[in-house]
C-alpha positions as MATLAB code, in Angstrom:
seq = 'MLIVEDDRDTREMLGRFLELEGFDVRTAPNGQAALDTLHQPDDVHPCVIILDLMMPVMNGWQFREIQKTDPDLAEIPVVVVTAAGPRDDIPSITADAWLSKPVDFDRLLATIGPLCERQ';
ca = [
     -30.349  -11.372   -3.628;
     -30.690  -10.216   -0.051;
     -32.157   -7.475    0.990;
     -30.822   -5.963    3.974;
     -33.029   -3.535    5.310;
     -33.999   -2.797    8.872;
     -37.800   -1.621    8.483;
     -39.585   -4.442    8.269;
     -42.185   -3.251    6.062;
     -40.008   -1.706    3.190;
     -38.078   -5.166    3.969;
     -41.216   -7.202    3.360;
     -42.842   -4.688    0.468;
     -39.441   -5.111   -1.466;
     -39.413   -8.956   -1.174;
     -42.946   -9.634   -1.945;
     -42.340   -7.383   -5.175;
     -39.141   -8.920   -6.220;
     -40.424  -12.627   -5.586;
     -43.591  -11.553   -7.738;
     -41.349  -10.429  -10.565;
     -39.725  -14.026  -10.224;
     -36.141  -13.385   -8.047;
     -35.269  -15.693   -5.161;
     -34.974  -13.257   -2.386;
     -33.966  -13.921    1.202;
     -34.035  -10.723    3.668;
     -31.937   -9.530    6.403;
     -33.066   -6.579    9.151;
     -29.629   -5.520    9.877;
     -25.754   -5.959    8.762;
     -24.480   -8.233   10.932;
     -27.542  -10.771   10.256;
     -26.725  -10.417    6.281;
     -23.012  -11.744    7.306;
     -24.392  -14.547    9.182;
     -26.754  -15.747    6.072;
     -23.999  -14.928    3.969;
     -21.647  -17.404    5.800;
     -23.954  -20.111    6.107;
     -21.899  -22.994    5.213;
     -24.560  -24.553    2.220;
     -25.539  -20.835    1.626;
     -25.451  -20.042   -2.360;
     -24.318  -16.650   -2.588;
     -26.695  -13.914   -4.137;
     -26.483  -12.504   -7.507;
     -26.969   -8.996   -5.656;
     -27.126   -7.166   -2.155;
     -29.600   -4.090   -1.641;
     -28.029   -2.760    1.005;
     -29.726   -0.143    3.558;
     -27.463    2.423    4.989;
     -28.953    3.169    8.341;
     -29.663    0.541   10.577;
     -28.920   -0.795   13.947;
     -26.721   -3.484   15.269;
     -24.366   -3.215   11.896;
     -25.465   -0.369    9.501;
     -24.562   -0.522    5.889;
     -21.417    1.244    5.816;
     -19.872   -1.274    8.445;
     -21.508   -4.293    6.233;
     -19.522   -3.059    3.171;
     -16.610   -2.462    5.050;
     -16.375   -6.036    5.956;
     -17.829   -7.607    2.917;
     -15.104   -5.800    0.185;
     -12.596   -7.431    2.864;
     -14.169  -10.740    2.732;
     -12.940  -13.168   -0.443;
     -15.774  -14.644   -0.357;
     -17.804  -11.810   -0.535;
     -16.032   -9.213   -2.171;
     -17.462   -9.362   -5.595;
     -21.407   -9.736   -4.676;
     -22.537   -6.778   -6.515;
     -24.121   -4.064   -3.671;
     -27.186   -1.920   -4.547;
     -27.510    1.052   -1.792;
     -31.620    1.605   -1.374;
     -31.565    4.759    1.292;
     -33.976    7.029    2.749;
     -30.556    9.054    3.432;
     -30.910   11.881    1.271;
     -28.857   13.387   -1.867;
     -25.549   10.934   -2.550;
     -23.247   13.888   -2.231;
     -24.569   14.613    1.335;
     -24.329   11.235    2.641;
     -20.775    9.916    3.322;
     -18.721    7.896    1.243;
     -19.621    4.065    0.499;
     -18.748    1.913   -2.836;
     -21.519    0.235   -4.350;
     -22.569   -0.439   -7.646;
     -25.972    1.488   -7.907;
     -27.718    3.773   -5.984;
     -31.219    4.252   -5.468;
     -33.506    6.449   -2.990;
     -36.538    5.648   -1.439;
     -39.021    5.507   -1.691;
     -38.115    2.890   -4.111;
     -39.274    3.389   -8.158;
     -39.811   -0.481   -8.838;
     -39.085    0.373  -12.135;
     -35.477    1.193  -11.800;
     -35.159   -0.973   -8.987;
     -35.991   -3.672  -11.818;
     -33.525   -2.275  -14.438;
     -30.773   -1.685  -11.952;
     -30.689   -5.381  -10.647;
     -32.123   -6.925  -14.081;
     -28.558   -7.444  -15.284;
     -27.186   -8.775  -12.350;
     -29.639  -11.416  -11.810;
     -31.857  -13.616  -13.473;
     -34.916  -14.323  -12.117;
     -36.221  -18.117  -11.974;
];
């Protein structure tokens, strides 16, 4: 899976937790870095992208628009994880699931479990 999160502490905490749960985890600090990672020549696409919305360089909305139009990336499921507030208050973004921060780890596992296999 790929965690796209600008806050280093949050990114590392999510990554460590998910690795301890048996998932293969990669991280990126913003949408552009995530696209760069996803376009590596020998890159195996992640089973899911965990996406923050408010980030510098390229935010979650911009990343998602590019991802949806890229035939190599469009089918990768996206789980938005954000502190931006209630979903109804946030400009529209399509995602397979939506979680609020602080992250409820049981709910996160229940959300990504059907999308990813543990190693």
